[in-house]
C-alpha positions in Angstrom: -60.1 -2.3 -14.4 -57.8 0.8 -14.8 -57.8 1.3 -11.1 -56.7 -2.3 -10.4 -53.9 -2.0 -13.0 -52.8 1.3 -11.5 -52.8 -0.3 -8.0 -50.6 -3.1 -9.2 -48.2 -0.7 -10.7 -48.0 1.2 -7.5 -47.5 -2.0 -5.5 -44.7 -3.3 -7.9 -43.1 0.2 -7.7 -43.0 0.0 -3.8 -41.5 -3.4 -4.0 -38.8 -2.3 -6.3 -38.0 0.8 -4.2 -37.5 -1.3 -1.1 -35.4 -3.9 -2.7 -31.8 -3.6 -2.0 -28.8 -5.8 -2.2 -25.4 -5.9 -0.3 -22.6 -8.1 -1.5 -19.8 -9.4 0.6 -17.2 -11.3 -1.5 -14.7 -13.8 -0.2 -11.1 -14.4 -1.3 -8.2 -16.6 -0.4 -5.8 -14.9 1.9 -2.7 -16.0 3.6 -2.8 -19.5 5.0 -5.5 -20.5 2.4 -8.3 -19.3 4.7 -11.5 -17.5 3.5 -11.8 -13.9 4.7 -14.4 -11.3 4.1 -13.4 -8.6 1.5 -14.9 -6.0 3.9 -17.0 -4.0 1.3 -20.3 -4.1 -0.3 -22.7 -1.9 -2.2 -26.4 -1.1 -1.8 -28.5 0.2 -4.7 -31.8 1.8 -4.2 -33.8 2.2 -7.6 -36.2 5.1 -7.3 -39.0 4.1 -9.5 -36.8 3.7 -12.6 -36.1 7.5 -12.7 -32.8 7.5 -10.9 -30.7 5.2 -8.7 -28.7 5.8 -5.4 -25.6 3.6 -5.0 -24.2 3.4 -1.4 -20.8 2.0 -0.5 -21.0 -0.2 2.6 -17.9 -0.6 4.6 -18.3 -3.6 6.9 -15.0 -3.7 8.7 -13.4 -0.3 8.2 -11.5 -1.4 5.2 -11.3 -0.7 1.5 -11.3 -3.3 -1.3 -7.8 -4.6 -1.3 -5.6 -6.4 -3.9 -4.5 -8.9 -1.2 -1.2 -10.1 0.0 0.8 -8.8 -3.0 -0.4 -5.1 -2.3 0.5 -5.3 1.3 4.0 -6.8 0.6 4.6 -3.8 -1.8 3.6 -1.3 0.8 6.2 -2.5 3.3 9.0 -3.1 0.6 9.9 0.6 0.4 13.4 0.9 2.2 14.4 4.2 3.9 16.8 6.1 1.7 19.9 7.5 3.2 23.0 6.2 5.0 22.9 4.1 8.2 24.3 5.8 11.4 26.7 3.3 12.8 28.2 5.3 15.7 28.1 8.6 17.4 30.3 9.8 20.1 30.4 13.3 21.9 33.3 14.0 24.2 33.7 15.3 26.9 30.2 14.7 28.3 30.8 17.5 30.9 32.4 20.5 29.2 34.2 23.3 30.8 33.6 26.1 28.3 36.7 28.1 29.2 39.2 25.5 28.3 37.5 22.5 26.5 36.4 22.0 22.9 33.6 19.4 22.2 34.7 16.6 19.9 32.0 14.9 17.7 32.7 11.7 15.9 30.2 10.1 13.5 30.5 6.7 11.6 28.2 6.2 8.6 27.6 3.2 6.4 29.3 4.9 3.5 30.9 8.1 2.1 28.2 10.7 1.6 27.8 13.2 -1.1 28.3 16.0 1.4 29.8 15.9 4.9 27.4 15.3 7.8 26.6 18.1 10.4 25.2 18.3 13.8 23.6 21.0 15.9 23.3 21.4 19.6 20.9 23.8 21.4 21.1 25.3 24.9 18.7 24.5 27.8 16.5 27.5 27.0 16.8 27.0 23.2 18.1 30.5 22.9 21.6 29.6 21.8 23.0 26.9 19.6 26.3 25.4 18.2 26.6 23.7 14.8 29.6 22.0 13.1 30.1 20.3 9.8 32.2 17.2 10.3 35.3 16.2 8.1 36.1 12.8 6.9 39.0 11.0 8.6 38.9 7.4 7.9 37.1 5.1 5.4 37.8 1.3 5.4 35.4 -1.4 3.9 32.8 -2.6 6.3 34.0 -0.2 9.2 32.2 2.6 7.3 33.1 6.3 6.9 34.3 8.3 10.0 33.8 12.0 10.3 34.9 14.2 13.1 34.8 17.8 14.1 35.1 20.2 17.1 32.6 22.5 18.5 33.8 25.5 20.4 31.3 26.8 23.1 32.0 30.3 24.3 32.8 30.8 27.9 29.8 33.1 28.1 27.4 30.6 26.8 24.4 29.5 28.7 25.4 26.8 31.3 23.5 23.6 31.7 22.4 20.6 29.6 22.8 21.2 25.9 21.0 18.7 23.7 21.5 17.5 20.2 18.8 19.3 18.1 19.6 17.3 14.8 22.2 15.3 13.0 22.2 15.4 9.3 23.9 12.9 6.9 23.7 12.0 3.2 24.6 8.9 1.2 26.6 8.9 -2.1 23.5 9.4 -4.0 22.6 12.5 -2.1 19.7 10.9 0.0 19.6 12.8 3.2 18.4 11.8 6.8 17.8 14.1 9.7 17.9 12.4 13.0 16.5 14.3 16.1 17.1 13.8 19.8 14.4 11.2 20.2 15.5 9.0 17.3 19.2 9.1 18.4 18.1 8.1 22.0 16.1 5.3 20.5 19.3 4.1 18.8 21.3 4.1 22.0 23.5 7.3 21.1 24.4 10.2 23.3 22.2 13.3 22.9 23.4 15.8 25.5 26.4 17.4 27.3 26.5 19.4 30.6 28.2 22.7 29.9 30.0 24.7 32.7 30.5 28.4 31.7 30.5 31.9 33.0 27.3 32.7 31.2 23.9 33.3 32.8 21.0 31.0 32.4 17.6 32.6 31.4 15.9 29.6 33.0 17.0 30.7 36.5 15.1 33.1 38.5 
């Protein structure tokens, strides 16, 4: 009799160990369609002594709060001014006689003047200038200008914009590199003629 009872206990324990559950909940998403919540749980009870809970990710996603959470994630606007215009003249610079004029138009007056930095073809030389405000009139934005003098002994070749830095009236700063300026359709280089030697030659 004791052996039968013991055998029944062992069988019940094995059934309990092998039992598992996974739950997939459904919610109403955009367009009032049902969609899986993409998560579940599995619990293995080891003969009542301890249990192991496993998180099951069915579609590579975490439990989500739905459309409201997704909307809040995309609602954060980029802080800083908008770059409305950038001009660099001349595009071919004779370093012995010319100065490079840079003009920047921002969406508003910044807490500090914008600045721009150019680097030589090898990256071994650079030129930087902080621009001064010249005009500010309503929707046309704030215009800043400045001249960059490149030495006649500077490295010749294509100098590129390394970065342009600008801030808004609250002090929020943007730093735009060559790729970002290119994507916005602004000029990002000049060709310099000078008496200098290029370390890239030879």
